[in-house]
Structure formats: structure tokens, C-alpha cells
Backbone bond lengths (Angstrom), bond angles and torsions (degrees), N, CA, C in turn:
res aa  C-N    CA-C-N  psi(-1)  N-CA   C-N-CA  omega(-1)  CA-C   N-CA-C  phi
1 X - - - 1.441 - - 1.518 109.89 -
2 X 1.297 115.19 146.28 1.458 122.55 179.49 1.520 110.42 -125.38
3 X 1.322 115.75 136.01 1.466 122.28 176.45 1.521 106.40 -114.84
4 X 1.330 116.83 123.91 1.456 120.36 -178.40 1.524 110.40 -138.92
5 X 1.327 114.12 169.61 1.461 121.83 179.46 1.521 107.57 -117.21
6 X 1.323 116.62 140.46 1.460 120.34 -177.83 1.519 110.08 -144.52
7 X 1.341 115.94 144.32 1.468 119.32 175.87 1.523 111.57 -138.00
8 X 1.319 118.40 -4.28 1.464 120.92 -179.69 1.528 111.13 -68.29
9 X 1.317 115.92 135.14 1.454 121.23 176.47 1.509 114.14 72.11
10 X 1.321 117.27 17.04 1.460 121.40 -177.67 1.527 111.72 -123.55
11 X 1.311 116.43 23.07 1.463 120.14 177.99 1.518 112.90 65.66
12 X 1.315 118.26 29.85 1.464 122.03 179.67 1.514 113.95 85.01
13 X 1.319 117.64 -5.19 1.472 121.07 179.23 1.524 109.37 -79.85
14 X 1.311 116.65 141.61 1.457 122.14 -179.93 1.521 110.19 -98.67
15 X 1.327 116.31 138.45 1.456 121.63 174.65 1.526 108.51 -130.89
16 X 1.324 115.57 151.95 1.452 122.61 174.68 1.519 107.09 -101.96
17 X 1.335 116.15 127.89 1.456 121.59 -176.94 1.520 110.71 -110.62
18 X 1.333 116.64 138.22 1.467 122.83 174.62 1.515 106.50 -118.90
19 X 1.343 116.10 113.64 1.468 121.97 -176.53 1.520 111.00 -116.56
20 X 1.334 115.09 159.70 1.461 120.82 172.73 1.512 114.44 81.40
21 X 1.302 117.40 29.21 1.461 121.12 -179.85 1.524 110.43 -88.32
22 X 1.323 118.78 123.01 1.460 121.11 179.00 1.532 111.68 -86.49
23 X 1.323 117.30 57.83 1.465 122.25 -176.93 1.519 109.84 -123.48
24 X 1.327 115.94 156.85 1.462 119.00 174.88 1.532 109.21 -81.61
25 X 1.312 116.24 176.22 1.470 121.58 -173.27 1.524 112.75 -60.02
26 X 1.331 117.50 -42.33 1.463 120.77 -179.50 1.520 112.78 -64.64
27 X 1.330 116.44 -45.76 1.467 120.24 179.23 1.523 111.02 -66.64
28 X 1.337 116.19 -37.26 1.459 121.02 178.92 1.525 110.64 -63.23
29 X 1.319 116.90 -42.89 1.468 121.19 178.74 1.525 111.51 -65.14
30 X 1.326 116.58 -39.32 1.464 120.35 179.39 1.529 110.72 -65.95
31 X 1.341 116.86 -42.44 1.458 120.69 178.04 1.525 110.29 -64.68
32 X 1.329 116.97 -41.46 1.462 121.09 178.62 1.521 110.56 -60.09
33 X 1.313 117.20 -41.30 1.466 121.03 179.37 1.523 110.77 -62.63
34 X 1.339 117.11 -43.16 1.468 119.86 179.02 1.526 111.66 -65.47
35 X 1.326 117.65 -39.22 1.467 121.03 179.05 1.526 110.87 -67.38
36 X 1.328 117.29 -42.42 1.466 120.48 179.20 1.525 110.81 -63.40
37 X 1.326 116.83 -39.35 1.468 120.84 178.60 1.523 110.25 -65.24
38 X 1.326 116.70 -42.83 1.473 120.85 -179.56 1.528 111.24 -64.61
39 X 1.333 117.22 -33.93 1.463 121.25 -178.73 1.527 112.77 -88.80
40 X 1.319 116.53 -14.85 1.459 119.77 -179.21 1.514 112.59 69.10
41 X 1.334 116.29 36.67 1.460 119.25 -179.47 1.521 110.05 -145.36
42 X 1.311 115.50 176.56 1.451 121.10 -179.89 1.513 111.54 -89.71
43 X 1.303 115.53 -177.15 1.448 120.52 178.43 1.505 110.90 167.04
44 X 1.342 115.75 -173.14 1.452 121.33 -177.63 1.519 110.41 -157.73
45 X 1.328 115.26 174.12 1.461 121.89 172.60 1.517 106.87 -119.62
46 X 1.345 117.15 121.32 1.464 122.24 179.09 1.518 109.30 -130.96
47 X 1.322 116.89 124.19 1.467 122.71 175.22 1.520 112.88 52.17
48 X 1.330 117.76 40.84 1.456 121.69 178.03 1.515 114.63 78.41
49 X 1.327 117.88 10.24 1.467 123.17 179.57 1.522 108.47 -117.23
50 X 1.337 116.36 129.29 1.464 120.63 176.59 1.524 108.03 -86.74
51 X 1.325 116.77 128.32 1.460 122.67 176.72 1.524 108.45 -114.89
52 X 1.333 116.48 122.13 1.466 122.33 176.71 1.522 106.98 -113.96
53 X 1.312 116.70 127.41 1.457 120.76 -177.43 1.520 111.01 -67.01
54 X 1.334 116.18 132.04 1.455 122.03 178.49 1.521 112.01 98.84
55 X 1.327 115.65 172.16 1.463 122.64 -179.89 1.528 108.59 -92.66
56 X 1.327 116.89 94.24 1.456 122.33 -176.76 1.530 111.72 -126.36
57 X 1.341 117.77 32.38 1.469 121.03 -174.34 1.524 112.36 -55.93
58 X 1.314 117.52 -49.44 1.467 120.40 -176.35 1.527 111.41 -65.60
59 X 1.312 116.93 -41.48 1.464 120.95 -179.70 1.532 110.78 -66.14
60 X 1.332 116.98 -40.02 1.463 121.43 178.24 1.531 109.95 -64.96
61 X 1.330 117.13 -44.40 1.470 120.38 177.95 1.524 111.25 -59.59
62 X 1.325 116.54 -42.41 1.466 121.21 179.21 1.531 111.00 -62.68
63 X 1.336 116.67 -43.39 1.470 120.48 179.33 1.519 111.35 -65.03
64 X 1.329 116.92 -40.11 1.467 120.19 179.14 1.523 110.80 -65.49
65 X 1.321 117.68 -39.29 1.473 120.91 178.03 1.519 111.11 -63.70
66 X 1.334 117.56 -38.82 1.462 121.21 177.97 1.517 111.66 -63.46
67 X 1.344 116.34 -29.35 1.463 120.79 179.65 1.532 111.37 -86.85
68 X 1.340 117.11 1.18 1.453 120.61 177.96 1.500 114.66 83.51
69 X 1.330 117.24 20.58 1.459 121.94 -179.15 1.525 108.95 -103.41
70 X 1.325 116.75 133.14 1.456 121.09 176.76 1.518 109.14 -88.24
71 X 1.334 116.61 122.16 1.461 121.31 -179.56 1.528 109.22 -139.03
72 X 1.324 115.30 152.29 1.457 121.15 178.74 1.519 109.62 -123.08
73 X 1.319 114.68 153.86 1.466 120.99 176.11 1.524 108.20 -81.08
74 X 1.301 117.22 134.23 1.460 121.90 178.10 1.516 108.93 -119.56
75 X 1.316 116.97 150.78 1.463 121.35 178.89 1.510 112.01 83.25
76 X 1.336 115.54 -169.73 1.452 121.04 -174.27 1.419 115.64 -87.75
């Protein structure tokens, strides 16, 4: 799994992306809800990618580690 930050094509808004999750739609939505709650922001699931509004890469990585998921930071 990769956690990255992106702002291109989003009107200058930054989002944190979580890619490469081997989960079905229901599990993906549940994980997205827990990550959004931990970050205190909104977000969505699109095409198997979790999008959390704002720059929350470190917080998302910490939450994933607590759930026993191995993830790496991608990008700059």
C-alpha cells in the first residue's frame, strides 16, 4: 500500500490518497470512515482509492500501522 499527497487537478486543494488496498468495497468504505474520523476531515472512496481531504499522510500511516497494515509513504 502507498500513501501519498496530491493537489493537481483539484483546484489547489490537497488530498491524501491511499492506494493498493486488497479489500472489497465494504471493507474499503469502513476503513475510509475510520481514517476520516481519525483525521477529523471528509473524504471518499473512488475506484479503489481512499481520498482523505487535507494533508494527513503521517496520521493516516499511523492509523494503518495500528490496524496491522503495512504501508509506505509515496511521493515527496
